[in-house]
LOGUVEX-102579 format. One record per atom (N, C-alpha, C, CB): residue in three letters; residue number from 1; x, y, z; atom name. Coordinates in steps of 0.02 Angstrom, whole numbers, plus 50000, padded with zeros to 5 digits. Glycine has a CB too. Example, Ala and Ser with C-alpha at 12.3 -4.5 7.8 and 13.67 -1.06 7.14 Angstrom:
BEGIN
PT  resn  resi      X      Y      Z  name
PT   ALA     1  50660  49716  50390     N
PT   ALA     1  50615  49775  50390    CA
PT   ALA     1  50660  49835  50390     C
PT   ALA     1  50565  49776  50452    CB
PT   SER     2  50642  49888  50354     N
PT   SER     2  50684  49947  50357    CA
PT   SER     2  50645  50002  50394     C
PT   SER     2  50704  49970  50286    CB
This chain:
BEGIN
PT  resn  resi      X      Y      Z  name
PT   MET     1  50030  49955  50005     N
PT   MET     1  49996  50006  49987    CA
PT   MET     1  50028  50061  50013     C
PT   MET     1  49933  50001  50004    CB
PT   GLU     2  50002  50126  49961     N
PT   GLU     2  50075  50170  49949    CA
PT   GLU     2  50054  50221  50006     C
PT   GLU     2  50091  50213  49859    CB
PT   LYS     3  50110  50238  50043     N
PT   LYS     3  50098  50282  50096    CA
PT   LYS     3  50106  50357  50086     C
PT   LYS     3  50139  50264  50146    CB
PT   ARG     4  50114  50374  50051     N
PT   ARG     4  50123  50443  50022    CA
PT   ARG     4  50057  50480  49999     C
PT   ARG     4  50169  50439  49961    CB
PT   LYS     5  50070  50539  50024     N
PT   LYS     5  49992  50573  50036    CA
PT   LYS     5  50005  50619  49962     C
PT   LYS     5  49977  50633  50129    CB
PT   GLN     6  50051  50639  49926     N
PT   GLN     6  50052  50682  49880    CA
PT   GLN     6  50077  50645  49821     C
PT   GLN     6  50088  50739  49898    CB
PT   ARG     7  50058  50664  49759     N
PT   ARG     7  50098  50651  49701    CA
PT   ARG     7  50162  50669  49690     C
PT   ARG     7  50073  50672  49656    CB
PT   ARG     8  50218  50598  49685     N
PT   ARG     8  50276  50626  49659    CA
PT   ARG     8  50288  50641  49607     C
PT   ARG     8  50316  50602  49666    CB
PT   PHE     9  50343  50674  49574     N
PT   PHE     9  50363  50685  49524    CA
PT   PHE     9  50422  50669  49501     C
PT   PHE     9  50355  50730  49520    CB
PT   LYS    10  50454  50647  49446     N
PT   LYS    10  50514  50616  49450    CA
PT   LYS    10  50552  50682  49418     C
PT   LYS    10  50519  50538  49410    CB
PT   GLN    11  50593  50717  49424     N
PT   GLN    11  50607  50775  49409    CA
PT   GLN    11  50667  50801  49437     C
PT   GLN    11  50558  50811  49422    CB
PT   TRP    12  50738  50807  49402     N
PT   TRP    12  50788  50834  49419    CA
PT   TRP    12  50792  50910  49419     C
PT   TRP    12  50828  50807  49385    CB
PT   ASN    13  50812  50919  49519     N
PT   ASN    13  50811  50996  49509    CA
PT   ASN    13  50885  51003  49556     C
PT   ASN    13  50728  51045  49545    CB
PT   LYS    14  50901  51037  49538     N
PT   LYS    14  50992  51093  49566    CA
PT   LYS    14  50945  51101  49632     C
PT   LYS    14  51028  51205  49507    CB
PT   ALA    15  50993  51091  49671     N
PT   ALA    15  50963  51102  49738    CA
PT   ALA    15  51056  51135  49803     C
PT   ALA    15  50912  50995  49765    CB
PT   SER    16  51038  51144  49826     N
PT   SER    16  51082  51150  49890    CA
PT   SER    16  51042  51141  49969     C
PT   SER    16  51117  51227  49886    CB
PT   ILE    17  51082  51095  50006     N
PT   ILE    17  51066  51085  50067    CA
PT   ILE    17  51108  51110  50128     C
PT   ILE    17  51058  51025  50069    CB
PT   LYS    18  51082  51118  50180     N
PT   LYS    18  51110  51124  50228    CA
PT   LYS    18  51082  51124  50288     C
PT   LYS    18  51137  51163  50221    CB
PT   SER    19  51110  51119  50357     N
PT   SER    19  51091  51118  50406    CA
PT   SER    19  51028  51179  50425     C
PT   SER    19  51150  51116  50439    CB
PT   ALA    20  50987  51177  50466     N
PT   ALA    20  50932  51224  50467    CA
PT   ALA    20  50956  51254  50567     C
PT   ALA    20  50835  51170  50446    CB
PT   THR    21  50992  51206  50574     N
PT   THR    21  50997  51227  50650    CA
PT   THR    21  51076  51229  50665     C
PT   THR    21  50957  51169  50703    CB
PT   GLY    22  51130  51245  50602     N
PT   GLY    22  51195  51254  50596    CA
PT   GLY    22  51256  51205  50637     C
PT   GLY    22  51199  51321  50613    CB
PT   LEU    23  51230  51135  50622     N
PT   LEU    23  51280  51087  50649    CA
PT   LEU    23  51327  51113  50609     C
PT   LEU    23  51270  51007  50645    CB
PT   LYS    24  51403  51120  50658     N
PT   LYS    24  51454  51122  50607    CA
PT   LYS    24  51481  51091  50549     C
PT   LYS    24  51487  51122  50628    CB
PT   GLU    25  51468  51010  50543     N
PT   GLU    25  51497  50991  50490    CA
PT   GLU    25  51459  50986  50436     C
PT   GLU    25  51526  50941  50500    CB
PT   PHE    26  51391  51036  50440     N
PT   PHE    26  51348  51050  50385    CA
PT   PHE    26  51353  51137  50380     C
PT   PHE    26  51265  51016  50401    CB
PT   SER    27  51369  51151  50398     N
PT   SER    27  51341  51232  50401    CA
PT   SER    27  51393  51265  50333     C
PT   SER    27  51362  51281  50500    CB
PT   ASP    28  51410  51242  50290     N
PT   ASP    28  51433  51282  50250    CA
PT   ASP    28  51381  51348  50203     C
PT   ASP    28  51466  51231  50210    CB
PT   PRO    29  51386  51407  50215     N
PT   PRO    29  51340  51460  50209    CA
PT   PRO    29  51297  51448  50127     C
PT   PRO    29  51388  51538  50216    CB
PT   GLU    30  51350  51425  50089     N
PT   GLU    30  51298  51415  50027    CA
PT   GLU    30  51269  51343  50011     C
PT   GLU    30  51335  51438  49960    CB
PT   GLY    31  51274  51309  50063     N
PT   GLY    31  51247  51238  50076    CA
PT   GLY    31  51299  51197  50022     C
PT   GLY    31  51153  51231  50057    CB
PT   ILE    32  51280  51135  50010     N
PT   ILE    32  51310  51057  49987    CA
PT   ILE    32  51280  51070  49920     C
PT   ILE    32  51278  50974  50032    CB
PT   ASN    33  51312  51060  49856     N
PT   ASN    33  51263  51044  49808    CA
PT   ASN    33  51229  50967  49800     C
PT   ASN    33  51296  51061  49747    CB
PT   ALA    34  51158  50973  49780     N
PT   ALA    34  51142  50929  49788    CA
PT   ALA    34  51070  50927  49728     C
PT   ALA    34  51141  50923  49862    CB
PT   TYR    35  51024  50869  49717     N
PT   TYR    35  50990  50880  49659    CA
PT   TYR    35  50939  50843  49691     C
PT   TYR    35  51019  50858  49587    CB
PT   THR    36  50862  50858  49668     N
PT   THR    36  50813  50822  49688    CA
PT   THR    36  50803  50764  49632     C
PT   THR    36  50753  50867  49699    CB
PT   TYR    37  50786  50700  49664     N
PT   TYR    37  50756  50646  49576    CA
PT   TYR    37  50687  50632  49595     C
PT   TYR    37  50801  50545  49554    CB
PT   ASP    38  50654  50656  49660     N
PT   ASP    38  50571  50646  49646    CA
PT   ASP    38  50540  50707  49703     C
PT   ASP    38  50538  50547  49669    CB
PT   ILE    39  50498  50743  49689     N
PT   ILE    39  50481  50801  49732    CA
PT   ILE    39  50414  50786  49726     C
PT   ILE    39  50504  50876  49711    CB
PT   SER    40  50385  50818  49779     N
PT   SER    40  50302  50825  49800    CA
PT   SER    40  50309  50890  49823     C
PT   SER    40  50265  50771  49863    CB
PT   LEU    41  50245  50904  49847     N
PT   LEU    41  50229  50944  49889    CA
PT   LEU    41  50244  50935  49975     C
PT   LEU    41  50168  50947  49871    CB
PT   GLY    42  50249  50865  49983     N
PT   GLY    42  50274  50865  50041    CA
PT   GLY    42  50329  50838  50068     C
PT   GLY    42  50240  50851  50067    CB
PT   GLY    43  50381  50838  49996     N
PT   GLY    43  50439  50796  50031    CA
PT   GLY    43  50493  50769  49950     C
PT   GLY    43  50393  50711  50087    CB
PT   ALA    44  50542  50781  49964     N
PT   ALA    44  50587  50754  49902    CA
PT   ALA    44  50637  50704  49924     C
PT   ALA    44  50629  50813  49864    CB
PT   LYS    45  50653  50644  49881     N
PT   LYS    45  50713  50608  49881    CA
PT   LYS    45  50763  50661  49837     C
PT   LYS    45  50700  50528  49848    CB
PT   ILE    46  50821  50671  49884     N
PT   ILE    46  50883  50726  49852    CA
PT   ILE    46  50958  50668  49864     C
PT   ILE    46  50891  50826  49918    CB
PT   HIS    47  50990  50688  49819     N
PT   HIS    47  51058  50663  49796    CA
PT   HIS    47  51103  50695  49813     C
PT   HIS    47  51068  50658  49736    CB
PT   SER    48  51146  50677  49851     N
PT   SER    48  51211  50721  49880    CA
PT   SER    48  51268  50694  49899     C
PT   SER    48  51198  50755  49934    CB
PT   ASP    49  51308  50725  49902     N
PT   ASP    49  51381  50703  49894    CA
PT   ASP    49  51400  50686  49996     C
PT   ASP    49  51440  50790  49844    CB
PT   ILE    50  51350  50726  50023     N
PT   ILE    50  51357  50712  50092    CA
PT   ILE    50  51297  50681  50137     C
PT   ILE    50  51376  50774  50118    CB
PT   ASN    51  51323  50641  50176     N
PT   ASN    51  51269  50600  50208    CA
PT   ASN    51  51222  50635  50271     C
PT   ASN    51  51306  50535  50237    CB
PT   PHE    52  51165  50659  50265     N
PT   PHE    52  51146  50700  50341    CA
PT   PHE    52  51107  50650  50384     C
PT   PHE    52  51092  50775  50331    CB
PT   PRO    53  51125  50636  50442     N
PT   PRO    53  51092  50588  50469    CA
PT   PRO    53  51014  50595  50498     C
PT   PRO    53  51134  50571  50514    CB
PT   VAL    54  50978  50541  50479     N
PT   VAL    54  50905  50540  50513    CA
PT   VAL    54  50899  50605  50558     C
PT   VAL    54  50893  50469  50562    CB
PT   GLY    55  50833  50642  50560     N
PT   GLY    55  50811  50666  50598    CA
PT   GLY    55  50855  50742  50604     C
PT   GLY    55  50807  50619  50648    CB
PT   THR    56  50898  50776  50557     N
PT   THR    56  50931  50828  50536    CA
PT   THR    56  50882  50885  50506     C
PT   THR    56  50980  50804  50487    CB
PT   ALA    57  50870  50931  50530     N
PT   ALA    57  50826  50979  50520    CA
PT   ALA    57  50879  51025  50469     C
PT   ALA    57  50795  51014  50594    CB
PT   VAL    58  50855  51016  50399     N
PT   VAL    58  50880  51047  50350    CA
PT   VAL    58  50841  51097  50310     C
PT   VAL    58  50901  51003  50315    CB
PT   ARG    59  50888  51141  50279     N
PT   ARG    59  50859  51207  50228    CA
PT   ARG    59  50867  51168  50153     C
PT   ARG    59  50919  51296  50231    CB
PT   LEU    60  50828  51181  50115     N
PT   LEU    60  50851  51172  50057    CA
PT   LEU    60  50836  51227  50001     C
PT   LEU    60  50830  51112  50042    CB
PT   ARG    61  50883  51239  49950     N
PT   ARG    61  50861  51284  49901    CA
PT   ARG    61  50873  51246  49838     C
PT   ARG    61  50897  51354  49904    CB
PT   VAL    62  50808  51243  49801     N
PT   VAL    62  50799  51209  49766    CA
PT   VAL    62  50773  51269  49694     C
PT   VAL    62  50753  51153  49801    CB
PT   ASP    63  50815  51236  49641     N
PT   ASP    63  50802  51299  49577    CA
PT   ASP    63  50757  51244  49527     C
PT   ASP    63  50897  51339  49527    CB
PT   LEU    64  50705  51253  49519     N
PT   LEU    64  50650  51219  49491    CA
PT   LEU    64  50655  51217  49418     C
PT   LEU    64  50588  51249  49510    CB
PT   VAL    65  50672  51170  49369     N
PT   VAL    65  50685  51167  49329    CA
PT   VAL    65  50624  51195  49265     C
PT   VAL    65  50710  51111  49337    CB
PT   ARG    66  50555  51180  49287     N
PT   ARG    66  50507  51206  49232    CA
PT   ARG    66  50489  51277  49208     C
PT   ARG    66  50451  51186  49249    CB
PT   THR    67  50509  51313  49287     N
PT   THR    67  50477  51405  49298    CA
PT   THR    67  50538  51415  49312     C
PT   THR    67  50412  51440  49367    CB
PT   LYS    68  50595  51393  49322     N
PT   LYS    68  50653  51411  49303    CA
PT   LYS    68  50657  51486  49387     C
PT   LYS    68  50649  51439  49197    CB
PT   GLU    69  50606  51469  49441     N
PT   GLU    69  50619  51516  49509    CA
PT   GLU    69  50658  51460  49570     C
PT   GLU    69  50528  51550  49544    CB
PT   SER    70  50685  51499  49607     N
PT   SER    70  50715  51461  49665    CA
PT   SER    70  50684  51459  49733     C
PT   SER    70  50777  51485  49675    CB
PT   VAL    71  50671  51407  49761     N
PT   VAL    71  50619  51413  49817    CA
PT   VAL    71  50664  51398  49871     C
PT   VAL    71  50552  51363  49814    CB
PT   THR    72  50654  51413  49946     N
PT   THR    72  50696  51393  49999    CA
PT   THR    72  50638  51363  50047     C
PT   THR    72  50743  51457  50032    CB
PT   ILE    73  50656  51288  50042     N
PT   ILE    73  50616  51236  50097    CA
PT   ILE    73  50651  51205  50154     C
PT   ILE    73  50590  51174  50061    CB
PT   ASP    74  50604  51211  50219     N
PT   ASP    74  50642  51186  50275    CA
PT   ASP    74  50591  51116  50270     C
PT   ASP    74  50645  51241  50355    CB
PT   GLY    75  50642  51066  50284     N
PT   GLY    75  50634  51003  50310    CA
PT   GLY    75  50666  50958  50362     C
PT   GLY    75  50636  50977  50267    CB
PT   VAL    76  50642  50893  50363     N
PT   VAL    76  50676  50838  50412    CA
PT   VAL    76  50701  50776  50363     C
PT   VAL    76  50615  50807  50476    CB
PT   VAL    77  50762  50750  50382     N
PT   VAL    77  50766  50693  50358    CA
PT   VAL    77  50757  50644  50373     C
PT   VAL    77  50798  50686  50345    CB
PT   ARG    78  50719  50602  50346     N
PT   ARG    78  50669  50548  50367    CA
PT   ARG    78  50700  50467  50349     C
PT   ARG    78  50594  50563  50321    CB
PT   TRP    79  50742  50463  50283     N
PT   TRP    79  50799  50425  50281    CA
PT   TRP    79  50852  50416  50257     C
PT   TRP    79  50793  50393  50274    CB
PT   ALA    80  50906  50393  50249     N
PT   ALA    80  50968  50405  50220    CA
PT   ALA    80  51000  50333  50184     C
PT   ALA    80  51016  50435  50280    CB
PT   SER    81  51028  50322  50140     N
PT   SER    81  51042  50278  50119    CA
PT   SER    81  51102  50297  50044     C
PT   SER    81  50974  50244  50114    CB
PT   ARG    82  51143  50261  50045     N
PT   ARG    82  51202  50273  49975    CA
PT   ARG    82  51170  50221  49905     C
PT   ARG    82  51305  50234  50003    CB
PT   THR    83  51187  50268  49866     N
PT   THR    83  51179  50227  49818    CA
PT   THR    83  51206  50150  49796     C
PT   THR    83  51193  50262  49783    CB
PT   GLY    84  51184  50129  49755     N
PT   GLY    84  51222  50078  49721    CA
PT   GLY    84  51298  50068  49705     C
PT   GLY    84  51197  50078  49671    CB
PT   ASP    85  51314  50132  49673     N
PT   ASP    85  51383  50151  49665    CA
PT   ASP    85  51424  50188  49714     C
PT   ASP    85  51385  50184  49614    CB
PT   TYR    86  51391  50201  49782     N
PT   TYR    86  51412  50211  49843    CA
PT   TYR    86  51464  50296  49818     C
PT   TYR    86  51459  50127  49877    CB
PT   LYS    87  51441  50327  49793     N
PT   LYS    87  51454  50378  49749    CA
PT   LYS    87  51392  50442  49784     C
PT   LYS    87  51442  50347  49659    CB
PT   VAL    88  51353  50442  49794     N
PT   VAL    88  51307  50477  49798    CA
PT   VAL    88  51254  50463  49878     C
PT   VAL    88  51276  50463  49729    CB
PT   PHE    89  51243  50495  49914     N
PT   PHE    89  51188  50475  49960    CA
PT   PHE    89  51123  50480  49927     C
PT   PHE    89  51186  50518  50023    CB
PT   GLU    90  51056  50435  49965     N
PT   GLU    90  51000  50471  49949    CA
PT   GLU    90  50977  50488  50007     C
PT   GLU    90  50954  50441  49910    CB
PT   LEU    91  50953  50554  50021     N
PT   LEU    91  50922  50567  50068    CA
PT   LEU    91  50828  50579  50065     C
PT   LEU    91  50962  50622  50086    CB
PT   GLY    92  50786  50540  50092     N
PT   GLY    92  50714  50570  50103    CA
PT   GLY    92  50703  50613  50154     C
PT   GLY    92  50667  50521  50113    CB
PT   VAL    93  50685  50680  50130     N
PT   VAL    93  50667  50743  50156    CA
PT   VAL    93  50591  50769  50156     C
PT   VAL    93  50706  50789  50122    CB
PT   GLU    94  50554  50781  50210     N
PT   GLU    94  50496  50793  50228    CA
PT   GLU    94  50479  50858  50247     C
PT   GLU    94  50483  50755  50269    CB
PT   PHE    95  50455  50888  50201     N
PT   PHE    95  50450  50962  50206    CA
PT   PHE    95  50409  50966  50260     C
PT   PHE    95  50423  51002  50144    CB
PT   SER    96  50431  51024  50289     N
PT   SER    96  50401  51074  50353    CA
PT   SER    96  50363  51126  50353     C
PT   SER    96  50442  51101  50386    CB
PT   HIS    97  50326  51141  50354     N
PT   HIS    97  50279  51217  50352    CA
PT   HIS    97  50301  51255  50297     C
PT   HIS    97  50288  51271  50420    CB
PT   LEU    98  50272  51224  50230     N
PT   LEU    98  50308  51279  50172    CA
PT   LEU    98  50261  51344  50173     C
PT   LEU    98  50309  51245  50082    CB
PT   MET    99  50311  51395  50158     N
PT   MET    99  50274  51436  50154    CA
PT   MET    99  50230  51483  50103     C
PT   MET    99  50299  51454  50179    CB
PT   PRO   100  50182  51508  50102     N
PT   PRO   100  50129  51511  50049    CA
PT   PRO   100  50171  51516  49981     C
PT   PRO   100  50075  51579  50060    CB
PT   LYS   101  50219  51577  49971     N
PT   LYS   101  50261  51590  49918    CA
PT   LYS   101  50302  51516  49881     C
PT   LYS   101  50315  51644  49950    CB
PT   SER   102  50321  51495  49951     N
PT   SER   102  50373  51421  49902    CA
PT   SER   102  50297  51376  49886     C
PT   SER   102  50456  51351  49976    CB
PT   ALA   103  50261  51375  49924     N
PT   ALA   103  50204  51325  49912    CA
PT   ALA   103  50191  51325  49837     C
PT   ALA   103  50136  51343  49953    CB
PT   PHE   104  50154  51394  49832     N
PT   PHE   104  50135  51417  49770    CA
PT   PHE   104  50202  51400  49716     C
PT   PHE   104  50114  51501  49777    CB
PT   ALA   105  50246  51411  49725     N
PT   ALA   105  50287  51426  49662    CA
PT   ALA   105  50308  51335  49653     C
PT   ALA   105  50367  51495  49679    CB
PT   LEU   106  50314  51294  49691     N
PT   LEU   106  50320  51237  49699    CA
PT   LEU   106  50260  51186  49652     C
PT   LEU   106  50319  51234  49773    CB
PT   MET   107  50194  51214  49673     N
PT   MET   107  50140  51205  49641    CA
PT   MET   107  50133  51203  49552     C
PT   MET   107  50106  51255  49669    CB
PT   GLN   108  50157  51290  49552     N
PT   GLN   108  50158  51287  49469    CA
PT   GLN   108  50201  51268  49435     C
PT   GLN   108  50154  51338  49439    CB
PT   ASP   109  50264  51241  49471     N
PT   ASP   109  50313  51217  49448    CA
PT   ASP   109  50276  51105  49432     C
PT   ASP   109  50387  51246  49517    CB
PT   LEU   110  50281  51091  49491     N
PT   LEU   110  50237  51031  49449    CA
PT   LEU   110  50182  51006  49429     C
PT   LEU   110  50239  50994  49461    CB
PT   TYR   111  50131  51046  49418     N
PT   TYR   111  50063  51044  49411    CA
PT   TYR   111  50052  51090  49350     C
PT   TYR   111  50026  51065  49476    CB
PT   ASP   112  50048  51055  49308     N
PT   ASP   112  50015  51104  49249    CA
PT   ASP   112  49962  51119  49242     C
PT   ASP   112  50020  51090  49195    CB
PT   ARG   113  49916  51174  49200     N
PT   ARG   113  49879  51190  49218    CA
PT   ARG   113  49797  51126  49198     C
PT   ARG   113  49893  51260  49196    CB
PT   SER   114  49837  51084  49162     N
PT   SER   114  49768  51043  49137    CA
PT   SER   114  49774  50986  49205     C
PT   SER   114  49775  50998  49037    CB
PT   ALA   115  49810  50975  49246     N
PT   ALA   115  49804  50916  49298    CA
PT   ALA   115  49773  50961  49360     C
PT   ALA   115  49888  50873  49319    CB
PT   GLY   116  49769  51037  49355     N
PT   GLY   116  49735  51070  49417    CA
PT   GLY   116  49753  51044  49470     C
PT   GLY   116  49667  51069  49421    CB
PT   LEU   117  49756  51069  49534     N
PT   LEU   117  49776  51081  49599    CA
PT   LEU   117  49771  51011  49637     C
PT   LEU   117  49733  51138  49630    CB
PT   PRO   118  49802  50982  49678     N
PT   PRO   118  49790  50909  49715    CA
PT   PRO   118  49713  50944  49761     C
PT   PRO   118  49878  50876  49781    CB
PT   THR   119  49692  50884  49750     N
PT   THR   119  49620  50891  49795    CA
PT   THR   119  49628  50922  49872     C
PT   THR   119  49585  50810  49805    CB
PT   TRP   120  49676  50890  49903     N
PT   TRP   120  49684  50907  49973    CA
PT   TRP   120  49712  50982  49993     C
PT   TRP   120  49730  50855  49999    CB
PT   LEU   121  49720  51013  49934     N
PT   LEU   121  49758  51107  49927    CA
PT   LEU   121  49679  51136  49908     C
PT   LEU   121  49840  51131  49834    CB
PT   SER   122  49652  51101  49854     N
PT   SER   122  49587  51153  49822    CA
PT   SER   122  49541  51152  49866     C
PT   SER   122  49547  51132  49751    CB
PT   GLU   123  49536  51104  49907     N
PT   GLU   123  49484  51107  49966    CA
PT   GLU   123  49500  51153  50033     C
PT   GLU   123  49474  51033  49991    CB
PT   ARG   124  49557  51179  50030     N
PT   ARG   124  49582  51229  50085    CA
PT   ARG   124  49581  51294  50053     C
PT   ARG   124  49658  51213  50115    CB
PT   ARG   125  49579  51348  50074     N
PT   ARG   125  49597  51423  50059    CA
PT   ARG   125  49665  51440  50070     C
PT   ARG   125  49557  51472  50101    CB
PT   VAL   126  49697  51459  50025     N
PT   VAL   126  49772  51478  50037    CA
PT   VAL   126  49762  51554  50064     C
PT   VAL   126  49825  51472  49960    CB
PT   ARG   127  49811  51578  50121     N
PT   ARG   127  49782  51652  50133    CA
PT   ARG   127  49852  51682  50147     C
PT   ARG   127  49720  51664  50201    CB
């Protein structure tokens, strides 16, 4: 049974990831180069050269490929593993508290006009 709440999109977006709490080993001011592999309104699979421990609060800057916008999103690492070739880490990041501007930019990038808004969102009023 599928546990995900939102539709996932296979989309490579350039990103940077860093600790949201200022952990010294992950405190590069520019963030660590990364890419999203799949992404939804609720989270993303991130490919990174650096492993972030499960439970780490992170801040992502994602350059959205379709709309050419950049969004900043806070989240928490929910799982981490190495890829089959062991050169890259995969991180499952659950987004937390999307700001309205970031949520709207992400929706515009992921959902084309013919698909419409996801049901759970269209039933709520965004303020």
